[in-house]
C-alpha positions as CSV (number, residue, x, y, z in Angstrom):
1,M,41.3,-8.5,-69.6
2,D,41.2,-10.0,-66.5
3,F,44.3,-11.9,-65.3
4,D,45.8,-13.5,-62.5
5,L,48.6,-11.7,-60.9
6,A,49.6,-14.9,-58.0
7,K,49.1,-16.6,-61.4
8,F,51.3,-14.8,-63.3
9,R,53.8,-13.9,-60.7
10,A,54.5,-17.6,-59.9
11,E,55.2,-17.7,-63.7
12,K,58.1,-15.2,-63.6
13,G,59.6,-17.3,-60.7
14,I,59.5,-14.3,-58.1
15,S,58.6,-14.7,-54.5
16,L,56.2,-11.3,-52.6
17,H,59.2,-10.9,-50.2
18,E,61.4,-9.8,-53.4
19,I,58.7,-7.6,-54.7
20,S,58.1,-6.5,-51.0
21,T,61.5,-5.1,-50.6
22,K,61.6,-3.7,-54.8
23,L,58.4,-2.0,-53.9
24,N,58.3,-1.3,-50.4
25,I,55.2,-2.5,-49.9
26,P,54.1,-5.2,-47.3
27,E,53.7,-8.5,-48.6
28,K,50.0,-8.8,-47.1
29,F,48.8,-6.1,-49.0
30,L,50.7,-7.9,-52.4
31,L,48.7,-10.8,-51.1
32,A,45.6,-9.2,-50.6
33,I,45.7,-7.8,-53.6
34,E,46.2,-11.0,-55.6
35,E,43.5,-12.6,-53.8
36,L,41.2,-9.2,-54.1
37,N,40.7,-9.6,-50.8
38,F,40.8,-5.4,-50.6
39,D,39.0,-5.2,-46.9
40,E,43.2,-6.2,-45.9
41,L,44.3,-3.3,-47.9
42,P,44.6,0.4,-46.7
43,A,43.3,3.7,-46.5
44,P,41.6,4.0,-50.3
45,I,44.1,6.5,-51.5
46,F,47.3,4.2,-50.1
47,A,45.2,0.6,-51.6
48,K,44.8,2.5,-55.2
49,S,48.3,3.7,-55.2
50,Q,49.6,-0.2,-54.0
51,I,47.5,-1.6,-56.6
52,K,49.0,0.5,-59.7
53,K,52.7,-0.3,-58.3
54,Y,52.0,-4.2,-58.3
55,C,50.2,-4.2,-61.8
56,S,53.4,-1.8,-62.9
57,F,56.3,-4.0,-61.6
58,F,54.6,-6.8,-64.1
59,D,54.0,-4.6,-67.3
60,L,50.1,-4.8,-66.7
61,E,47.3,-3.0,-66.8
62,P,45.8,-2.0,-63.1
63,S,42.3,-0.7,-64.7
64,I,41.4,-4.0,-64.0
65,I,41.8,-4.4,-60.8
66,L,41.0,-1.2,-59.9
67,E,37.7,-1.1,-61.2
68,K,37.3,-4.3,-58.5
69,Y,38.1,-2.6,-56.3
70,E,35.5,0.7,-56.8
71,E,32.7,-1.5,-56.9
72,Y,34.4,-3.4,-53.9
73,S,34.5,0.9,-52.5
74,K,30.8,1.3,-53.4
75,E,29.4,-1.5,-51.6
76,K,31.1,-1.0,-49.1
77,N,29.9,2.8,-48.6
78,I,26.5,1.4,-49.3
79,S,26.6,-0.9,-46.1
80,D,28.7,1.5,-44.0
81,E,25.5,4.4,-44.3
82,D,23.3,1.7,-43.7
83,E,25.3,0.9,-40.7
84,S,25.3,4.8,-40.0
85,L,21.2,4.7,-39.6
86,E,20.9,2.2,-38.2
87,S,22.8,2.9,-35.4
88,S,20.9,6.7,-35.5
89,E,17.7,5.1,-35.8
90,S,19.4,3.1,-32.7
91,F,20.6,6.3,-30.8
92,F,17.0,8.2,-31.3
93,S,15.5,5.3,-29.9
94,N,17.3,5.0,-26.9
95,F,16.8,8.6,-26.5
96,A,13.5,8.5,-26.1
97,S,13.2,5.7,-24.0
98,K,15.4,7.4,-21.6
99,F,13.6,10.4,-22.4
100,L,9.8,8.8,-21.4
101,E,11.5,6.9,-18.5
102,R,12.3,10.6,-16.6
103,R,9.5,11.8,-17.7
104,I,7.4,9.1,-15.5
105,T,9.4,9.3,-13.0
106,I,9.4,13.1,-12.6
107,L,6.0,12.2,-12.7
108,L,5.6,9.8,-9.9
109,I,7.9,12.0,-7.8
110,T,6.0,14.9,-8.5
111,I,2.3,13.2,-6.9
112,F,3.5,11.1,-4.1
113,S,4.8,15.5,-3.0
114,L,1.7,16.5,-3.4
115,I,0.7,13.6,-1.5
116,I,3.0,14.4,1.7
117,L,1.6,17.9,1.0
118,S,-1.6,17.3,0.9
119,Y,-1.1,15.6,4.5
120,L,0.6,17.8,5.7
121,L,-1.9,20.5,5.7
122,F,-4.9,19.0,5.9
123,G,-4.3,15.5,7.6
124,G,-3.7,17.3,11.0
125,D,-7.3,18.1,11.0
126,D,-8.5,14.5,12.7
127,Q,-5.6,14.8,15.6
128,K,-6.8,17.7,16.5
129,K,-10.7,16.5,16.8
130,D,-9.1,13.6,18.2
131,V,-8.0,15.5,20.8
132,S,-10.0,18.0,21.7
133,Y,-12.5,14.6,22.0
134,I,-10.0,13.4,24.8
135,E,-9.9,16.7,26.4
136,N,-13.6,16.7,27.1
137,I,-14.0,13.7,28.5
138,S,-15.4,13.4,31.8
139,D,-13.7,13.3,34.5
140,D,-15.2,9.6,35.7
141,Q,-14.3,9.0,32.6
142,E,-10.6,7.6,30.8
143,I,-9.2,5.8,27.3
144,I,-8.2,2.5,27.8
145,N,-6.8,1.0,24.9
146,G,-8.7,3.4,22.4
147,E,-11.5,2.9,24.4
148,L,-13.6,4.9,27.0
149,V,-14.3,3.8,29.9
150,A,-15.5,4.4,33.7
151,E,-13.5,4.9,36.1
152,S,-15.1,2.0,38.1
153,A,-14.3,-0.4,35.2
154,I,-10.9,0.8,35.3
155,E,-10.3,-0.3,39.5
156,K,-11.9,-3.5,38.4
157,D,-9.6,-3.8,35.1
158,L,-12.9,-4.1,32.7
159,K,-13.5,-2.8,29.5
160,I,-16.7,-1.7,27.8
161,P,-17.7,-2.8,24.5
162,N,-18.1,-1.0,21.2
163,N,-21.5,-1.0,21.2
164,I,-22.8,0.3,24.8
165,L,-19.8,3.1,24.1
166,E,-21.4,4.2,21.0
167,D,-24.9,4.2,22.5
168,Q,-23.8,5.8,25.9
169,I,-21.9,8.5,24.3
170,A,-24.5,9.9,22.2
171,F,-27.0,9.4,25.5
172,D,-24.6,11.2,27.2
173,Q,-24.4,14.2,24.3
174,D,-27.9,14.3,22.9
175,P,-29.6,17.3,25.1
176,D,-33.2,15.7,23.6
177,V,-32.7,13.0,25.3
178,P,-35.5,12.7,28.2
179,T,-33.5,11.5,31.2
180,I,-35.2,10.9,34.6
181,D,-32.9,12.1,37.9
182,I,-33.6,9.5,40.5
183,D,-33.2,10.8,43.8
184,F,-31.4,7.7,46.1
185,D,-31.9,9.0,49.2
186,R,-35.3,11.1,49.0
187,D,-36.6,11.3,52.3
188,D,-39.3,8.6,52.3
189,K,-37.4,6.0,51.3
190,K,-38.2,2.8,54.0
191,I,-35.2,1.6,56.3
192,L,-33.5,-1.1,54.2
193,S,-33.8,-4.9,55.7
194,D,-33.1,-8.1,55.1
195,D,-37.4,-8.3,54.0
196,N,-37.0,-5.5,51.3
197,V,-33.7,-7.4,49.4
198,S,-34.5,-8.5,45.8
199,E,-32.9,-12.0,44.0
200,I,-32.0,-10.6,40.1
201,E,-31.2,-13.8,38.3
202,I,-29.7,-13.2,35.0
203,I,-29.3,-16.0,31.9
204,V,-27.4,-15.3,28.8
205,Q,-27.3,-17.3,25.5
206,G,-24.2,-16.4,24.1
207,E,-22.7,-13.2,25.3
208,S,-23.1,-9.7,26.0
209,W,-21.9,-6.9,28.7
210,V,-24.2,-6.8,31.7
211,E,-24.1,-3.6,34.3
212,I,-26.8,-3.1,37.2
213,I,-26.7,-0.3,39.5
214,D,-28.1,-0.2,43.1
215,N,-28.7,2.9,44.8
216,E,-25.5,3.7,43.3
217,Q,-24.0,0.9,44.2
218,I,-22.2,-1.7,41.0
219,L,-23.8,-5.1,41.9
220,L,-22.4,-6.4,38.1
221,F,-20.4,-5.0,35.8
222,E,-18.6,-7.4,33.5
223,L,-18.6,-9.4,30.1
224,L,-21.3,-12.7,30.8
225,Q,-20.9,-16.1,28.7
226,T,-23.7,-18.8,28.6
227,G,-24.8,-19.4,32.2
228,L,-26.8,-18.3,34.8
229,Y,-25.9,-15.3,37.1
230,E,-28.0,-14.0,40.5
231,V,-27.4,-11.1,42.2
232,T,-29.1,-9.1,45.4
233,G,-30.2,-5.5,46.0
234,Y,-32.4,-2.9,47.5
235,G,-33.2,-1.2,43.9
236,P,-34.2,0.8,41.9
237,F,-32.4,-0.9,39.8
238,K,-30.4,0.5,36.6
239,F,-29.9,-1.9,33.7
240,K,-27.6,-1.6,30.5
241,I,-27.7,-4.1,28.4
242,G,-25.3,-4.7,25.7
243,H,-27.1,-7.4,23.8
244,S,-30.2,-7.9,24.7
245,P,-31.6,-10.9,22.3
246,S,-29.1,-12.8,24.5
247,V,-30.3,-11.9,28.0
248,K,-33.2,-12.1,30.3
249,I,-33.7,-10.6,33.1
250,Y,-36.1,-12.0,36.2
251,L,-36.8,-10.1,39.6
252,N,-37.7,-12.8,42.8
253,G,-38.9,-14.9,40.1
254,K,-40.9,-12.6,37.7
255,N,-39.8,-12.1,34.3
256,I,-38.7,-8.3,33.5
257,D,-39.8,-7.1,30.2
258,F,-38.0,-4.1,28.6
259,S,-38.5,-5.3,24.9
260,E,-39.7,-1.8,24.5
261,T,-36.3,0.0,25.4
262,V,-34.2,-1.9,23.4
263,S,-32.0,0.4,20.5
264,Q,-33.1,-0.6,16.7
265,Y,-29.1,-0.4,15.9
266,T,-27.5,-1.8,18.5
267,D,-29.4,-4.2,20.5
268,Y,-28.3,-2.1,23.9
269,A,-31.0,-1.1,26.7
270,H,-31.0,1.1,29.3
271,F,-33.5,1.1,30.8
272,L,-34.3,1.7,35.5
273,F,-37.0,-0.6,36.8
274,E,-38.6,0.6,40.0
275,N,-41.7,-1.3,42.0
276,G,-42.5,-3.2,39.1
277,V,-42.3,-1.1,36.5
278,V,-39.8,-0.1,33.4
279,V,-38.6,3.6,33.2
280,E,-36.8,4.0,29.5
281,L,-33.8,6.2,29.7
282,F,-32.6,5.9,26.5
283,K,-33.8,4.9,23.0
284,D,-33.0,5.3,19.5
């Protein structure tokens, strides 16, 4: 049989304060029992005791309220178990996530360490080669801004383009490339005079490095832009042309055809012009 404790108490004309004083139960717990608000009650062992004492105060059977309390307890236990399960799942999920993050961090650190170790063990070879190359440079050459420059260029504060450097280095280092020794001091050389002075005209369309040497004297050593340039000398003349397609050379008004001496890879030409003949010094 269901009953309303609050209504029954009101009919008896007894206040919660009086009952609380007599039963030594806080008023808030008595009110919670009347309203079946079991969340406000203390631990189950105390809650059941208070329910029994309150019902006994009015000579009522507490079984109905106790049954409701048991139903509440079961539902609460199920809810607590679900929360516990969710908490466990959340814990393992967080643990797995942190574990994975640590593994990734360790892997990255390992890879980075291996890269540094590889560089320390093997990365120095290229530097040693560079040092060896610099040490083997001939006395009349130096390195300026990472490029090979002859002493004559250093004195004039000039820099040789890369395409000339590549061919010149290959020429100097390849023992199979034929070379011609030019004896500028041979005994049968004619006495120089104004009568045998030659005029050289260089026509440049675009840009090219041009070097002209006359009897070991540098007549021209410069990066030329579009235009007409003139020099004079006695010959024989040694020419080095950085970008041959951009350059035409005339000696005393006659065109010098040096196309056969042009490198097929770099357009670089290196030749000697003597007695009206182009003598090839270098070719790929």
